[in-house]
BASEGU-724809 format. One record per residue: x, y, z of N, C-alpha, C, O in turn; residue number from 1. Coordinates in steps of 0.2 Angstrom, whole numbers. Example, Ala and Ser with C-alpha at 12.3 -4.5 7.8 and 13.67 -1.06 7.14 Angstrom:
BEGIN
nc1  nc2  nc3  cac1  cac2  cac3  cc1  cc2  cc3  oc1  oc2  oc3  resi
66  -28  39  62  -22  39  66  -16  39  71  -17  42  1;
64  -11  35  68  -5  36  64  0  39  67  6  40  2;
***
This chain:
BEGIN
nc1  nc2  nc3  cac1  cac2  cac3  cc1  cc2  cc3  oc1  oc2  oc3  resi
-92  -195  -46  -92  -188  -41  -99  -184  -46  -99  -184  -52  1;
-103  -181  -42  -107  -177  -45  -105  -168  -46  -108  -164  -42  2;
-101  -167  -50  -96  -162  -50  -102  -158  -56  -105  -160  -60  3;
-101  -151  -53  -107  -146  -57  -103  -147  -64  -97  -147  -65  4;
-108  -148  -69  -105  -148  -75  -103  -141  -80  -99  -141  -85  5;
-105  -135  -76  -102  -129  -80  -97  -127  -78  -96  -121  -78  6;
-92  -131  -75  -87  -130  -70  -81  -132  -76  -76  -128  -77  7;
-82  -137  -81  -79  -140  -86  -78  -133  -90  -72  -134  -93  8;
-81  -128  -92  -79  -120  -95  -74  -119  -91  -72  -114  -95  9;
-71  -120  -86  -67  -115  -82  -59  -119  -85  -57  -124  -82  10;
-56  -118  -89  -50  -122  -90  -44  -120  -83  -44  -115  -80  11;
-40  -124  -82  -37  -124  -74  -32  -117  -75  -29  -115  -80  12;
-32  -115  -71  -28  -108  -72  -20  -109  -72  -17  -109  -66  13;
-17  -109  -77  -10  -109  -78  -5  -102  -78  -4  -98  -82  14;
-2  -103  -72  3  -96  -71  9  -98  -75  10  -103  -77  15;
12  -93  -75  19  -91  -79  23  -98  -75  24  -98  -69  16;
26  -103  -79  31  -109  -76  34  -106  -72  35  -100  -73  17;
38  -110  -67  43  -108  -63  49  -109  -64  50  -115  -67  18;
53  -106  -62  59  -106  -64  62  -113  -67  65  -115  -72  19;
61  -116  -61  64  -124  -58  62  -127  -65  66  -129  -68  20;
55  -128  -67  52  -130  -69  56  -129  -78  58  -133  -81  21;
56  -124  -79  59  -122  -86  65  -125  -86  68  -129  -90  22;
68  -124  -81  75  -126  -82  75  -134  -83  79  -137  -86  23;
70  -137  -80  71  -145  -79  69  -146  -88  73  -149  -91  24;
63  -144  -90  60  -145  -96  65  -144  -103  64  -147  -108  25;
70  -139  -102  74  -136  -107  80  -138  -105  84  -134  -107  26;
83  -142  -101  88  -144  -100  94  -138  -98  99  -140  -99  27;
91  -131  -96  94  -126  -94  97  -125  -84  94  -127  -79  28;
102  -123  -84  102  -121  -78  98  -115  -75  97  -110  -77  29;
95  -118  -68  92  -112  -66  93  -107  -64  88  -103  -63  30;
101  -106  -63  103  -98  -64  104  -94  -71  106  -88  -72  31;
101  -98  -73  98  -96  -81  94  -92  -83  94  -88  -88  32;
88  -94  -79  82  -93  -81  79  -88  -80  79  -88  -73  33;
74  -84  -81  72  -76  -79  65  -78  -80  62  -79  -86  34;
62  -77  -75  53  -76  -75  51  -69  -76  52  -64  -72  35;
47  -68  -82  44  -62  -83  37  -63  -85  34  -60  -89  36;
34  -68  -82  26  -68  -84  21  -68  -80  16  -68  -83  37;
23  -66  -73  17  -65  -67  16  -59  -66  11  -58  -62  38;
20  -55  -69  19  -46  -66  20  -47  -59  16  -46  -55  39;
26  -51  -57  28  -50  -50  34  -44  -49  38  -42  -54  40;
35  -41  -45  39  -37  -43  47  -40  -43  50  -45  -39  41;
50  -36  -47  57  -41  -48  62  -39  -40  68  -41  -40  42;
58  -35  -34  62  -34  -29  59  -37  -24  53  -37  -25  43;
63  -39  -17  60  -41  -13  55  -37  -9  55  -31  -11  44;
51  -39  -5  48  -35  1  54  -31  5  60  -32  5  45;
51  -25  6  57  -19  10  60  -24  16  57  -29  19  46;
66  -21  17  70  -25  23  66  -25  28  66  -30  32  47;
62  -21  30  59  -19  37  52  -25  37  51  -29  41  48;
50  -23  30  43  -29  31  47  -36  31  42  -40  33  49;
52  -39  30  55  -45  31  56  -47  38  55  -52  40  50;
59  -42  41  62  -41  48  53  -42  53  52  -45  58  51;
49  -38  50  42  -39  53  39  -45  52  35  -47  56  52;
41  -49  47  37  -56  46  41  -63  50  40  -69  50  53;
47  -59  51  53  -67  54  48  -64  60  44  -67  63  54;
49  -57  63  47  -58  71  41  -62  71  40  -66  75  55;
36  -60  67  30  -63  71  30  -71  69  25  -74  70  56;
34  -73  66  34  -80  64  31  -84  68  27  -87  67  57;
35  -83  75  32  -85  82  25  -87  84  24  -91  88  58;
22  -83  80  14  -83  82  10  -87  78  4  -86  80  59;
12  -91  73  8  -93  68  5  -99  71  1  -102  68  60;
7  -102  78  1  -107  79  -6  -105  82  -10  -108  85  61;
-7  -99  80  -13  -95  81  -18  -93  76  -16  -91  71  62;
-23  -93  77  -27  -91  70  -27  -84  70  -28  -82  75  63;
-26  -79  64  -25  -74  62  -31  -70  65  -37  -72  64  64;
-30  -63  67  -36  -59  67  -41  -59  61  -40  -56  56  65;
-46  -62  61  -53  -62  57  -53  -57  54  -54  -57  48  66;
-54  -51  58  -56  -44  54  -51  -40  52  -52  -34  49  67;
-45  -44  53  -37  -40  51  -39  -32  55  -37  -28  50  68;
-41  -29  57  -39  -25  61  -36  -19  60  -38  -13  58  69;
-29  -21  62  -23  -18  62  -21  -17  54  -18  -12  53  70;
-22  -21  50  -21  -20  43  -28  -16  41  -26  -10  38  71;
-32  -17  42  -36  -11  40  -37  -4  41  -40  0  38  72;
-33  -3  48  -33  2  50  -27  6  47  -27  12  45  73;
-22  2  46  -17  5  42  -18  6  33  -15  11  30  74;
-22  2  31  -24  5  24  -30  10  26  -29  15  22  75;
-35  11  30  -37  16  29  -33  24  28  -32  28  24  76;
-29  23  35  -23  29  36  -20  31  31  -18  37  30  77;
-19  26  28  -14  26  20  -19  31  16  -16  35  12  78;
-26  31  16  -31  31  9  -33  37  14  -33  42  10  79;
-34  38  18  -38  45  22  -44  43  20  -47  46  16  80;
-47  36  23  -54  34  23  -55  30  31  -51  29  36  81;
-61  28  32  -62  26  38  -60  19  38  -59  16  32  82;
-58  14  45  -59  8  44  -64  3  40  -63  -1  35  83;
-70  6  45  -74  2  41  -77  1  34  -82  -2  32  84;
-72  4  30  -73  6  24  -69  2  20  -70  2  14  85;
-64  -3  23  -59  -5  20  -63  -13  24  -66  -14  29  86;
-60  -18  18  -62  -26  17  -55  -30  15  -52  -30  9  87;
-53  -33  20  -46  -37  17  -47  -44  15  -51  -46  19  88;
-44  -47  12  -43  -52  8  -37  -55  7  -32  -51  8  89;
-37  -63  4  -30  -66  3  -29  -64  -4  -30  -69  -9  90;
-27  -58  -7  -25  -55  -12  -33  -52  -17  -38  -55  -17  91;
-32  -48  -19  -39  -45  -23  -42  -50  -25  -48  -50  -25  92;
-40  -55  -28  -42  -62  -32  -48  -64  -28  -53  -66  -32  93;
-48  -65  -21  -52  -67  -19  -57  -63  -16  -60  -66  -12  94;
-57  -57  -16  -60  -52  -15  -67  -51  -22  -73  -50  -22  95;
-61  -52  -28  -67  -52  -35  -71  -58  -33  -77  -56  -32  96;
-69  -65  -32  -73  -70  -31  -77  -70  -27  -82  -73  -29  97;
-79  -67  -22  -82  -67  -17  -88  -63  -18  -94  -64  -16  98;
-86  -57  -21  -91  -52  -22  -94  -56  -30  -100  -54  -30  99;
-92  -59  -35  -98  -60  -38  -103  -66  -35  -109  -66  -36  100;
-100  -70  -31  -104  -75  -26  -110  -71  -23  -116  -72  -23  101;
-107  -64  -20  -112  -60  -17  -118  -58  -21  -124  -60  -19  102;
-117  -55  -27  -122  -53  -29  -124  -57  -36  -128  -54  -40  103;
-120  -63  -38  -123  -65  -43  -127  -72  -44  -132  -72  -39  104;
-128  -76  -46  -132  -82  -45  -137  -83  -53  -137  -80  -58  105;
-140  -88  -52  -145  -89  -58  -148  -85  -60  -151  -81  -55  106;
-149  -83  -67  -153  -79  -68  -150  -72  -69  -153  -67  -70  107;
-144  -72  -67  -140  -65  -66  -136  -64  -72  -137  -69  -76  108;
-130  -58  -75  -124  -58  -77  -119  -54  -75  -121  -50  -71  109;
-114  -54  -77  -109  -51  -76  -105  -48  -81  -103  -52  -85  110;
-103  -41  -81  -101  -38  -87  -95  -33  -85  -94  -29  -81  111;
-90  -37  -91  -84  -34  -91  -79  -32  -99  -81  -35  -105  112;
-74  -28  -99  -70  -28  -104  -67  -33  -106  -67  -37  -102  113;
-65  -35  -112  -61  -42  -116  -56  -40  -122  -59  -39  -128  114;
-50  -40  -121  -47  -45  -116  -46  -40  -108  -44  -34  -108  115;
-46  -47  -102  -44  -42  -97  -43  -47  -93  -42  -52  -95  116;
-44  -46  -85  -42  -50  -79  -45  -57  -81  -51  -58  -84  117;
-42  -63  -80  -45  -69  -81  -50  -70  -75  -55  -73  -76  118;
-48  -68  -70  -51  -71  -63  -60  -68  -65  -65  -72  -63  119;
-62  -62  -69  -68  -61  -69  -73  -67  -74  -78  -69  -74  120;
-68  -69  -77  -74  -75  -82  -73  -80  -77  -78  -82  -76  121;
-68  -82  -73  -68  -87  -70  -72  -86  -63  -75  -91  -60  122;
-74  -80  -59  -79  -77  -55  -85  -80  -56  -88  -85  -53  123;
-86  -77  -63  -93  -77  -66  -97  -83  -66  -102  -84  -64  124;
-91  -88  -68  -93  -95  -69  -96  -97  -63  -102  -98  -62  125;
-92  -98  -57  -91  -99  -50  -99  -96  -48  -103  -101  -48  126;
-100  -91  -48  -106  -87  -45  -113  -91  -50  -119  -89  -49  127;
-112  -94  -56  -118  -96  -58  -120  -90  -61  -126  -90  -61  128;
-117  -84  -65  -119  -80  -69  -117  -81  -75  -115  -87  -76  129;
-119  -76  -80  -118  -76  -89  -113  -70  -88  -114  -65  -84  130;
-106  -72  -93  -102  -67  -93  -106  -63  -99  -110  -65  -102  131;
-104  -57  -99  -106  -53  -106  -98  -50  -105  -96  -49  -99  132;
-95  -49  -110  -88  -50  -112  -90  -43  -118  -94  -44  -122  133;
-86  -38  -117  -87  -33  -121  -79  -31  -124  -74  -30  -121  134;
-78  -30  -131  -72  -30  -135  -69  -24  -132  -72  -19  -130  135;
-63  -24  -131  -57  -17  -128  -58  -13  -137  -60  -16  -142  136;
-57  -6  -136  -57  -3  -143  -51  -4  -148  -46  -6  -146  137;
-52  -2  -152  -46  -3  -157  -39  -2  -156  -34  -5  -159  138;
-40  3  -150  -33  6  -146  -31  1  -139  -25  2  -136  139;
-35  -3  -137  -34  -9  -133  -38  -7  -127  -38  -11  -123  140;
-41  0  -126  -43  3  -122  -50  -1  -120  -53  -4  -124  141;
-53  -1  -114  -60  -1  -112  -64  3  -115  -64  9  -113  142;
-71  1  -120  -75  4  -123  -81  6  -119  -86  2  -119  143;
-82  11  -115  -85  12  -109  -93  13  -113  -98  12  -111  144;
-93  16  -118  -100  16  -122  -102  8  -123  -107  6  -121  145;
-99  5  -126  -99  -1  -127  -103  -4  -122  -109  -6  -122  146;
-98  -5  -117  -101  -9  -111  -107  -6  -107  -110  -10  -103  147;
-109  1  -107  -115  5  -104  -121  0  -108  -126  -2  -106  148;
-118  1  -115  -125  -3  -120  -126  -10  -119  -131  -13  -120  149;
-122  -12  -117  -123  -19  -116  -124  -22  -109  -122  -28  -107  150;
-126  -16  -106  -129  -18  -98  -136  -21  -100  -139  -19  -105  151;
-137  -26  -94  -146  -29  -96  -149  -29  -89  -147  -28  -83  152;
-155  -31  -89  -160  -28  -83  -157  -34  -78  -159  -35  -72  153;
-153  -38  -81  -152  -46  -75  -144  -45  -74  -141  -50  -71  154;
-140  -39  -75  -133  -39  -73  -134  -35  -66  -138  -31  -64  155;
-128  -39  -62  -129  -37  -57  -121  -33  -52  -120  -30  -47  156;
-115  -36  -59  -109  -34  -57  -106  -32  -62  -106  -36  -67  157;
-101  -25  -64  -97  -23  -67  -91  -24  -65  -89  -23  -59  158;
-86  -26  -68  -79  -25  -68  -75  -21  -73  -74  -22  -79  159;
-72  -16  -70  -68  -11  -74  -59  -12  -72  -56  -11  -66  160;
-56  -14  -76  -48  -16  -74  -45  -9  -75  -45  -6  -81  161;
-42  -7  -70  -38  2  -74  -32  2  -70  -32  2  -63  162;
-27  3  -72  -24  0  -78  -26  -8  -80  -26  -13  -76  163;
-29  -8  -88  -30  -15  -88  -25  -20  -89  -20  -19  -91  164;
-26  -26  -86  -23  -32  -87  -27  -37  -93  -33  -38  -92  165;
-23  -39  -97  -16  -37  -99  -12  -33  -103  -6  -33  -103  166;
-17  -28  -107  -14  -22  -110  -11  -17  -107  -8  -12  -111  167;
-12  -16  -101  -8  -11  -98  -13  -3  -99  -11  2  -97  168;
-17  -4  -103  -20  2  -104  -25  6  -99  -28  3  -95  169;
-26  13  -100  -26  17  -93  -34  21  -95  -34  26  -99  170;
-38  20  -93  -44  27  -93  -41  33  -89  -36  32  -86  171;
-44  39  -89  -42  46  -88  -48  44  -82  -54  41  -82  172;
-45  48  -77  -51  49  -71  -59  52  -72  -63  50  -68  173;
-60  55  -77  -65  58  -80  -69  54  -83  -75  53  -82  174;
-65  49  -88  -70  44  -90  -72  39  -85  -77  36  -86  175;
-68  38  -80  -71  32  -76  -74  36  -71  -75  32  -66  176;
-76  40  -70  -83  45  -65  -87  46  -71  -92  47  -68  177;
-88  45  -77  -93  46  -80  -97  40  -82  -103  40  -82  178;
-92  34  -83  -95  28  -82  -97  27  -77  -103  26  -77  179;
-95  27  -70  -99  26  -64  -105  30  -64  -111  28  -61  180;
-105  35  -66  -110  39  -65  -119  36  -68  -124  37  -65  181;
-116  32  -74  -122  30  -78  -123  22  -77  -128  19  -80  182;
-120  21  -74  -121  13  -72  -128  13  -67  -129  18  -64  183;
-132  9  -67  -139  10  -62  -136  8  -56  -131  4  -55  184;
-139  10  -52  -138  10  -43  -138  4  -39  -136  3  -34  185;
-140  -1  -45  -143  -7  -40  -136  -12  -44  -137  -18  -44  186;
-131  -9  -48  -127  -15  -50  -120  -12  -48  -118  -7  -49  187;
-117  -16  -45  -112  -16  -41  -107  -15  -48  -109  -17  -54  188;
-102  -10  -47  -96  -7  -50  -89  -6  -46  -87  -2  -42  189;
-85  -12  -49  -79  -15  -44  -74  -10  -50  -75  -12  -56  190;
-70  -5  -48  -64  -5  -52  -59  -7  -48  -59  -7  -42  191;
-54  -10  -52  -50  -15  -51  -43  -11  -51  -41  -10  -57  192;
-39  -8  -47  -33  -5  -47  -28  -9  -44  -24  -6  -40  193;
-27  -15  -45  -21  -18  -45  -17  -16  -46  -12  -18  -42  194;
-14  -10  -52  -10  -9  -54  -9  0  -54  -6  5  -57  195;
-12  -1  -50  -13  8  -47  -6  12  -47  -5  17  -50  196;
-1  9  -42  2  10  -41  11  12  -45  16  15  -44  197;
9  8  -50  13  10  -54  13  15  -60  18  15  -64  198;
7  18  -61  3  24  -65  8  30  -65  9  32  -60  199;
11  33  -71  15  38  -69  11  43  -75  13  48  -76  200;
6  43  -78  2  46  -83  0  53  -78  -3  52  -73  201;
3  60  -81  2  66  -79  -6  66  -76  -10  65  -81  202;
-8  68  -69  -16  70  -68  -19  63  -67  -25  64  -67  203;
-17  57  -66  -20  54  -64  -21  52  -57  -16  52  -53  204;
-28  50  -55  -29  47  -47  -35  42  -48  -39  40  -53  205;
-33  40  -42  -39  35  -40  -44  34  -40  -46  40  -39  206;
-51  30  -41  -56  31  -41  -60  31  -34  -66  30  -33  207;
-54  31  -28  -57  29  -22  -61  35  -20  -65  35  -15  208;
-61  42  -24  -63  48  -22  -69  49  -24  -72  55  -24  209;
-73  42  -27  -80  43  -29  -82  38  -26  -87  36  -29  210;
-81  35  -21  -85  31  -18  -90  36  -12  -95  33  -8  211;
-88  41  -11  -92  42  -5  -99  43  -8  -105  43  -5  212;
-98  45  -14  -105  47  -19  -108  41  -22  -113  43  -26  213;
-106  36  -22  -108  30  -25  -108  23  -20  -103  21  -18  214;
-114  21  -17  -115  18  -13  -115  10  -18  -115  5  -14  215;
-114  9  -24  -114  5  -26  -107  3  -29  -106  -3  -31  216;
-102  7  -28  -95  7  -30  -90  5  -25  -89  7  -19  217;
-86  0  -29  -80  -1  -22  -74  -2  -27  -75  -2  -33  218;
-68  -2  -24  -61  -1  -29  -57  -8  -25  -56  -8  -19  219;
-56  -10  -29  -49  -15  -26  -44  -15  -27  -42  -13  -33  220;
-37  -17  -22  -31  -14  -23  -27  -21  -22  -31  -26  -21  221;
-21  -22  -22  -17  -29  -18  -11  -25  -17  -10  -19  -20  222;
-6  -28  -11  0  -26  -10  4  -33  -13  8  -37  -10  223;
2  -35  -19  5  -40  -22  10  -41  -27  13  -46  -29  224;
9  -33  -29  12  -30  -35  18  -25  -32  23  -26  -28  225;
17  -20  -33  24  -15  -30  26  -17  -24  32  -17  -23  226;
23  -19  -18  25  -20  -14  27  -26  -12  29  -27  -6  227;
28  -31  -16  32  -38  -18  28  -43  -12  31  -47  -9  228;
24  -43  -11  19  -47  -8  15  -54  -10  10  -56  -7  229;
19  -55  -15  13  -59  -19  12  -66  -17  8  -69  -19  230;
18  -68  -12  18  -73  -9  15  -76  -3  14  -82  -1  231;
12  -69  0  8  -70  5  1  -67  4  -3  -66  9  232;
-1  -66  -1  -9  -65  -4  -10  -61  1  -10  -63  7  233;
-11  -53  1  -15  -49  4  -18  -43  -1  -14  -40  -5  234;
-24  -41  0  -26  -37  -4  -33  -34  -2  -36  -37  3  235;
-36  -28  -4  -41  -27  -1  -46  -20  -3  -42  -15  -5  236;
-53  -20  -4  -57  -17  -6  -60  -10  -1  -62  -10  5  237;
-61  -5  -6  -63  -1  -2  -68  2  -3  -69  4  -9  238;
-73  3  1  -82  5  -2  -84  7  3  -80  8  9  239;
-91  10  3  -96  13  8  -97  7  16  -99  1  15  240;
-94  8  20  -97  3  26  -100  -1  26  -99  -7  28  241;
-107  1  25  -113  -3  24  -111  -8  16  -114  -14  17  242;
-109  -7  11  -108  -10  5  -103  -15  5  -104  -21  3  243;
-98  -14  9  -91  -18  13  -95  -24  16  -94  -30  14  244;
-99  -21  20  -103  -26  26  -106  -32  22  -105  -38  23  245;
-110  -29  19  -114  -35  15  -111  -40  10  -112  -45  8  246;
-106  -36  8  -101  -41  1  -98  -45  4  -99  -51  3  247;
-94  -43  9  -90  -49  15  -93  -55  17  -89  -59  19  248;
-101  -56  16  -102  -62  20  -102  -67  17  -104  -72  20  249;
-99  -68  12  -96  -76  9  -90  -77  10  -88  -81  7  250;
-87  -72  14  -79  -75  14  -76  -80  20  -79  -79  26  251;
-74  -84  20  -72  -89  22  -68  -85  30  -65  -79  30  252;
-69  -89  35  -65  -86  42  -56  -87  41  -52  -90  37  253;
-55  -83  44  -47  -83  44  -42  -82  37  -36  -83  38  254;
-45  -81  32  -44  -82  24  -36  -77  25  -32  -80  22  255;
-34  -71  29  -29  -68  28  -25  -69  32  -26  -67  38  256;
-20  -73  32  -14  -75  37  -12  -70  40  -13  -64  38  257;
-8  -72  47  -7  -67  53  1  -64  48  2  -58  48  258;
5  -67  45  11  -64  42  9  -60  37  13  -55  38  259;
3  -60  32  2  -57  28  1  -49  30  3  -44  26  260;
-5  -49  39  -8  -43  40  -2  -40  42  0  -35  41  261;
2  -44  46  9  -39  47  14  -37  43  19  -33  45  262;
14  -40  37  18  -36  33  15  -30  29  19  -26  26  263;
8  -30  29  5  -26  25  7  -20  30  9  -15  27  264;
5  -19  38  4  -13  41  11  -10  40  12  -4  41  265;
16  -14  40  24  -13  40  26  -9  32  29  -3  31  266;
23  -12  28  25  -10  22  22  -3  18  24  0  13  267;
16  -3  22  12  5  21  17  11  24  17  17  23  268;
22  8  29  26  14  33  30  17  28  33  23  30  269;
30  14  21  38  16  17  35  20  12  40  21  8  270;
30  24  10  29  27  4  34  28  -1  34  27  -7  271;
40  31  3  44  33  -1  49  27  -4  53  29  -9  272;
48  20  0  51  16  -7  46  15  -12  48  13  -17  273;
39  15  -11  35  15  -17  36  19  -20  39  15  -25  274;
37  26  -22  40  30  -24  45  28  -29  44  28  -35  275;
52  25  -27  58  24  -29  56  17  -35  59  16  -40  276;
52  13  -33  49  7  -36  46  9  -42  46  7  -47  277;
43  14  -41  38  17  -47  43  19  -52  43  18  -58  278;
48  24  -49  51  27  -56  55  21  -58  55  20  -64  279;
58  16  -55  64  11  -57  60  7  -61  64  4  -65  280;
51  5  -62  49  2  -65  46  8  -73  44  6  -79  281;
47  12  -72  45  17  -77  51  15  -82  51  13  -88  282;
56  17  -77  63  15  -82  63  11  -86  65  11  -92  283;
62  4  -83  61  -3  -84  57  -3  -90  59  -7  -95  284;
51  0  -91  45  0  -95  46  3  -101  44  1  -106  285;
49  8  -101  51  12  -107  56  10  -111  56  10  -117  286;
60  8  -107  66  3  -110  64  -2  -115  68  -3  -120  287;
59  -6  -114  56  -11  -116  52  -8  -121  53  -10  -127  288;
49  -3  -121  44  -1  -126  47  2  -132  45  2  -138  289;
55  6  -129  58  9  -132  62  3  -139  62  4  -145  290;
64  -2  -136  68  -8  -138  60  -12  -143  60  -12  -149  291;
55  -13  -141  50  -15  -146  50  -11  -152  48  -13  -158  292;
51  -4  -149  47  2  -157  55  0  -160  54  0  -166  293;
61  -1  -157  66  0  -162  66  -6  -168  68  -7  -174  294;
63  -11  -163  62  -19  -168  57  -18  -173  57  -21  -179  295;
52  -14  -172  46  -14  -176  42  -19  -174  38  -22  -177  296;
42  -18  -168  36  -26  -164  30  -21  -162  31  -15  -159  297;
24  -23  -165  18  -19  -161  17  -20  -153  16  -25  -151  298;
16  -15  -151  15  -16  -144  10  -11  -141  9  -5  -144  299;
8  -11  -136  3  -7  -132  6  -2  -128  9  -5  -124  300;
7  5  -127  9  8  -122  6  6  -116  1  3  -115  301;
12  7  -110  7  1  -102  8  8  -98  12  13  -99  302;
4  8  -93  4  11  -86  4  7  -82  1  8  -77  303;
9  1  -81  8  -5  -78  16  -8  -78  20  -7  -82  304;
16  -13  -73  23  -17  -74  25  -22  -79  29  -26  -79  305;
19  -21  -84  22  -25  -91  19  -23  -96  16  -17  -96  306;
20  -25  -102  20  -23  -110  16  -29  -114  18  -35  -113  307;
11  -27  -118  7  -33  -121  10  -32  -130  9  -27  -133  308;
11  -35  -132  16  -35  -139  14  -41  -143  10  -45  -141  309;
17  -41  -148  13  -44  -154  20  -45  -158  22  -40  -161  310;
24  -50  -158  30  -51  -161  28  -55  -169  31  -54  -174  311;
22  -59  -168  20  -64  -173  13  -66  -172  9  -63  -168  312;
12  -70  -176  4  -72  -177  4  -79  -172  -2  -80  -170  313;
8  -83  -170  7  -90  -166  11  -89  -158  17  -89  -156  314;
5  -88  -156  7  -84  -149  11  -92  -145  15  -91  -141  315;
10  -96  -148  13  -103  -142  19  -103  -145  25  -102  -143  316;
18  -103  -152  28  -103  -154  33  -98  -151  38  -100  -149  317;
30  -90  -151  35  -86  -147  36  -89  -141  42  -90  -139  318;
30  -90  -137  33  -91  -130  37  -98  -127  41  -98  -122  319;
36  -103  -133  40  -109  -133  48  -105  -134  53  -106  -130  320;
47  -102  -138  55  -99  -141  59  -95  -135  65  -96  -135  321;
56  -93  -132  57  -88  -126  60  -92  -121  65  -91  -119  322;
55  -98  -119  56  -104  -115  64  -106  -117  69  -106  -113  323;
64  -108  -122  72  -112  -125  78  -108  -123  83  -111  -121  324;
76  -100  -123  81  -96  -121  83  -95  -113  87  -92  -111  325;
79  -98  -110  78  -97  -102  73  -91  -100  73  -89  -94  326;
69  -88  -104  67  -82  -104  58  -83  -102  55  -83  -107  327;
54  -84  -97  49  -84  -95  43  -79  -99  46  -74  -97  328;
39  -78  -102  36  -73  -103  27  -75  -105  27  -82  -106  329;
22  -73  -105  16  -74  -104  14  -77  -111  16  -73  -116  330;
10  -82  -112  7  -81  -121  -1  -80  -119  -3  -82  -114  331;
-3  -78  -123  -10  -76  -122  -15  -78  -127  -17  -83  -128  332;
-17  -73  -132  -20  -76  -138  -19  -72  -144  -17  -66  -143  333;
-21  -74  -150  -21  -73  -157  -12  -68  -159  -11  -63  -162  334;
-7  -71  -155  -1  -69  -156  2  -63  -151  7  -60  -151  335;
-3  -62  -147  -1  -58  -142  0  -61  -136  -3  -66  -133  336;
7  -58  -133  9  -60  -126  13  -53  -123  15  -48  -125  337;
13  -56  -118  14  -51  -112  20  -52  -108  21  -58  -107  338;
25  -48  -106  31  -49  -104  31  -43  -97  27  -39  -97  339;
34  -45  -93  34  -41  -85  42  -37  -85  47  -39  -85  340;
40  -31  -84  46  -26  -82  50  -31  -76  47  -32  -71  341;
57  -32  -77  59  -35  -72  65  -31  -71  65  -25  -70  342;
70  -34  -70  77  -29  -68  80  -26  -74  77  -28  -79  343;
83  -22  -74  90  -20  -79  90  -24  -84  88  -24  -90  344;
96  -30  -80  97  -35  -83  94  -39  -89  95  -41  -94  345;
88  -41  -84  83  -47  -89  78  -43  -91  73  -46  -92  346;
78  -35  -93  73  -32  -97  79  -33  -103  76  -35  -108  347;
84  -31  -104  90  -32  -108  90  -41  -112  90  -42  -118  348;
90  -44  -108  90  -50  -109  84  -52  -114  85  -55  -119  349;
80  -50  -112  74  -51  -116  73  -47  -122  72  -49  -128  350;
75  -42  -121  76  -38  -129  82  -42  -134  81  -43  -140  351;
87  -43  -131  92  -48  -135  88  -54  -139  89  -56  -145  352;
84  -58  -134  81  -64  -137  77  -63  -142  76  -67  -147  353;
75  -57  -140  69  -55  -146  72  -52  -153  69  -54  -158  354;
76  -49  -153  80  -47  -157  83  -52  -162  83  -52  -168  355;
86  -58  -158  89  -64  -163  84  -68  -166  85  -71  -171  356;
78  -68  -162  72  -74  -165  67  -69  -168  62  -72  -170  357;
68  -63  -169  60  -60  -172  58  -62  -179  52  -63  -181  358;
66  -62  -183  62  -64  -190  59  -70  -189  53  -70  -190  359;
60  -76  -186  58  -83  -187  52  -81  -184  48  -83  -188  360;
50  -79  -179  43  -77  -175  39  -73  -180  34  -76  -181  361;
40  -68  -184  37  -63  -188  36  -68  -194  30  -70  -192  362;
37  -71  -198  37  -75  -202  34  -80  -203  33  -82  -209  363;
33  -83  -196  30  -92  -196  22  -91  -201  19  -96  -202  364;
***
């Protein structure tokens, strides 16, 4: 087979190990394993969402609405924009890949901070563009001045993950606005707000308010996180209507399944439940950060549903040590790992394992 040789540069995506796999590999009981690796919501979809999905299950012999009209209308109403400004996809990851294809190609480049969401690197390779990875600053925050300086004449897309995954750090709204203002108008700017609903920083607001003045700006969101719809895969992009219409051209038909569309419509009817989850997550995040501080473990203050920390120099050792205790976290690089905020019981168990193993991890 004549496979594109550049695709060999893309390592297979490896999600956090499943609970079943960890139990089998480490000889544990499934009930003793907790997964804190994939930034999933520890709570199930809202009861009303579960009921709506169950009621719609009898319709899945038909193709879904290719335009996701009801979902787009619900999202638009939720955000206070027009439905033709909304583009829906199978998770925001699908939309990120499609945008890379829409503006990329040989002879182009894509720019993003690093470390950041791994899909930016993957999408850039798929689009046959050249990646420009700009290191985060010493506080693990996007260095917007360095990113602007790294722009080239062939740059067609810039990704700005805010809050950033995996570091959990946040740019203030005025920083984002200044950055967008200074990017050339023929370069697509994607502000990825997958974790927006978890932000509790005072005065923070979305970049969606900037879309009206910037045809080259889109904001990506997902319902996989705080809404608990990760298994159904639905996300969306907000932009000017003409921009959205052009970007969606490479999207495959019927990519958003009918149950995901139904779930999105119902989920958005319950903002009070989202507010409750935001506060629960904040409490869990603060518990984790407090525990890390008390143990003297370096970490990055987060505005998301995860915390980036470094208990020692060996990433693989840290991840495997936790696996041996039935706790799945995400190993990254250079000793840094990421833990997702779980239930109160899960968060405390994570801290117990860390306290028990820290001396070995720190001095390896």
